[in-house]
C-alpha positions in Angstrom: 0.0 0.0 0.0 2.8 2.3 1.0 4.5 1.5 -2.3 1.4 2.3 -4.3 1.1 5.7 -2.6 4.7 6.5 -3.4 4.1 5.6 -7.0 1.0 7.9 -7.3 3.0 10.8 -5.7 5.8 10.3 -8.2 3.3 10.4 -11.1 1.7 13.7 -9.8 5.2 15.2 -9.4 6.1 14.4 -13.0 2.8 15.9 -14.3 3.6 19.1 -12.4 7.0 19.3 -13.9 5.7 18.7 -17.4 3.1 21.4 -17.0 5.8 23.9 -15.8 8.0 23.1 -18.9 5.2 24.0 -21.3 4.6 27.5 -19.8 6.0 30.1 -22.1 7.5 33.5 -21.3 4.7 36.1 -21.2 4.7 38.2 -24.4 5.5 42.0 -24.2 2.3 44.0 -24.4 1.6 45.3 -27.9 2.1 49.0 -28.5 -1.1 51.0 -28.6 -2.5 51.3 -32.1 -1.6 54.5 -34.0 -4.4 56.9 -34.7 -5.2 57.3 -38.4 -7.0 60.6 -37.9 -4.8 63.5 -39.0 -4.1 66.3 -36.5 -5.1 69.9 -37.1 -1.4 70.7 -37.8 -1.2 68.0 -40.5 -4.5 69.2 -42.1 -3.1 72.8 -42.2 0.1 71.7 -43.8 -1.8 69.8 -46.6 -4.0 72.8 -47.2 -0.9 75.1 -47.6 0.8 72.7 -50.0 -2.2 72.3 -52.2 -2.9 76.1 -52.3 0.8 76.8 -53.2 1.6 78.6 -50.0 4.1 76.0 -49.0 6.8 75.0 -51.6 9.9 72.9 -51.2 13.1 75.0 -51.1 14.9 75.4 -54.4 18.0 73.7 -52.9 15.9 70.6 -52.1 14.8 70.4 -55.8 18.2 71.0 -57.3 20.3 68.9 -54.8 22.7 71.8 -53.9 25.7 70.8 -51.8 25.7 71.6 -48.1 26.6 75.2 -47.4 25.5 76.5 -50.9 23.9 79.9 -50.6 20.1 79.6 -50.6 18.3 80.2 -53.9 14.7 80.0 -52.6 13.8 83.2 -54.4 14.5 81.9 -57.8 11.5 80.6 -59.7 12.8 77.4 -61.2 9.6 76.8 -63.1 9.8 80.0 -65.1 11.3 79.8 -68.5 13.5 82.6 -69.9 11.9 84.5 -72.7 13.2 83.6 -76.1 15.9 85.9 -77.2 15.6 87.7 -80.5 18.8 87.8 -82.5 19.4 89.7 -85.7 20.5 92.9 -87.2 19.3 95.6 -89.5 20.9 95.6 -92.9 20.9 98.2 -95.7 22.6 99.3 -98.9 24.0 102.8 -99.2 24.0 104.7 -102.5 27.1 104.6 -104.6 27.8 108.3 -104.3 27.9 108.2 -100.5 31.2 107.6 -98.7 31.6 105.8 -95.4 33.7 107.8 -93.0 35.3 107.0 -89.6 32.8 107.6 -86.7 33.6 110.7 -84.7 31.9 109.5 -81.5 31.6 106.2 -79.7 27.8 106.5 -79.7 27.7 106.4 -83.5 27.1 103.1 -85.2 28.3 104.5 -88.6 28.4 107.7 -90.6 28.6 108.7 -94.2 29.4 111.7 -96.3 26.8 112.9 -98.8 28.5 114.8 -101.7 27.8 118.5 -101.6 25.9 120.2 -104.3 27.5 123.0 -106.4 27.7 126.1 -104.4 27.5 124.5 -101.0 30.5 124.8 -98.7 30.3 121.4 -97.0 29.1 117.9 -97.6 26.0 116.5 -96.0 26.3 113.9 -93.3 24.3 110.8 -92.4 24.8 109.6 -88.8 23.6 106.1 -87.7 22.7 105.5 -84.1 21.7 102.2 -82.4 21.3 102.0 -78.6 20.0 98.5 -78.1 16.6 97.2 -77.2 15.9 100.1 -74.8 16.2 102.6 -77.6 16.9 106.2 -76.7 13.7 107.8 -75.6 11.3 106.6 -78.3 10.2 107.9 -81.7 8.3 111.1 -80.6 11.0 112.2 -78.2 13.8 111.9 -80.8 11.8 113.6 -83.5 11.1 116.5 -81.1 14.8 116.7 -80.2 15.8 116.7 -83.9 13.3 119.4 -84.8 14.3 121.3 -81.6 17.8 121.7 -83.1 16.5 124.0 -85.8 15.3 127.6 -85.6 13.4 129.8 -88.0 15.0 132.6 -89.9 13.7 134.9 -87.1 15.4 132.8 -84.5 12.3 131.2 -83.0 11.5 127.5 -82.6 10.1 125.6 -85.6 6.3 125.8 -85.1 3.9 122.9 -85.1 3.3 122.1 -88.8 6.5 123.7 -89.8 8.1 120.4 -90.6 7.1 117.2 -92.3 6.5 113.9 -90.6 5.0 110.6 -91.8 5.2 106.8 -91.3 5.4 103.9 -93.7 6.3 100.3 -93.9 9.5 98.8 -95.4 10.0 95.1 -95.5 7.7 94.6 -92.5 9.5 97.4 -90.6 7.9 100.6 -89.5 9.7 103.7 -90.5 9.1 107.2 -89.1 10.4 109.8 -91.5 10.9 113.5 -90.6 12.1 116.5 -92.7 12.8 120.0 -91.3 14.7 123.0 -92.6 16.1 126.2 -90.9 19.1 127.3 -88.9 20.7 124.3 -87.5 22.5 124.0 -84.1 23.0 120.6 -82.5 24.6 122.1 -79.4 27.9 120.3 -80.1 29.7 122.8 -82.3 33.3 121.6 -81.4 35.8 122.9 -84.0 33.3 124.9 -86.0 33.6 128.6 -86.8 30.0 129.1 -85.9 27.6 127.0 -84.0 24.7 128.0 -86.2 24.4 126.5 -89.7 22.0 128.6 -91.7 19.9 127.1 -94.5 20.3 123.5 -93.3 18.0 120.6 -93.8 17.5 117.4 -91.9 16.3 114.1 -93.4 15.7 111.6 -90.6 14.4 108.1 -90.3 13.7 106.0 -87.2 13.3 102.3 -88.0 11.7 100.0 -85.5 13.2 96.5 -85.4 12.7 93.5 -83.0 15.9 94.4 -81.3 15.2 98.1 -80.8 15.0 101.2 -83.0 17.7 102.4 -85.4 18.2 106.1 -86.0 19.3 107.7 -89.2 20.0 111.4 -89.1 21.0 113.1 -92.3 21.9 116.8 -92.0 23.5 119.2 -94.4 23.1 122.3 -96.5 19.5 122.6 -97.8 20.4 122.3 -101.5 22.6 119.3 -100.9 20.1 117.5 -98.8 17.3 118.3 -101.2 19.3 116.8 -104.0 20.1 113.7 -101.8 16.4 113.3 -100.8 15.7 110.7 -103.4 18.8 108.8 -102.5 17.9 108.9 -98.9 14.4 107.5 -99.4 15.8 104.8 -101.8 18.3 104.0 -99.1 15.6 103.5 -96.5 13.7 101.1 -98.9 16.7 98.7 -98.8 16.4 98.1 -95.0 15.7 94.6 -93.9 15.9 92.8 -90.5 17.9 89.6 -90.9 18.3 86.8 -88.4 21.0 84.2 -88.2 
């Protein structure tokens, strides 16, 4: 009997040991579930991005190296306007002679042969100041006319000179003609600043790269005889691109 009890006690002990061996280490508690509801700050950030108020920095889009100066103010999405290249070309009459320019602001200049009885040749001066021009058509015509005076010494009155516009090879030309006592205010090396009985033939040609100015001045008889050549010269003008 005593042996039987000992046997039963041994069996129960083994069962207890087996049960203890199967007990696993308690698992760590799972982290609380993340909320999928966006915060107010996240909602505001999304609204700003969609509306364009929040944009990535230019350095982030271009991959600039560390320490590079910020270029956030540059609009990388903007395209530079297409550049217009080209130049005005023309053909001068055979009787005209190209002469060295006497000023750095002159593009070119030509001598127009004087008529019999006149003391000096006429002169054609070519100016080009780039796309910005030099004050516009009206301002330059007013300045040219303002360099002349009547025989009485007064300013040339409105209607006392000729002005018209026409097209030449798809270019707009403003043509002006005025006569009187001429003084351009730059009489360096002349015996007299005033040039009596002078005439101006002027043309301002609008091109895609800015206006060109052609100012022809000389004794009235000479410029009157060169008038046909001057207008034929203007008709040769073309704007040529590379």
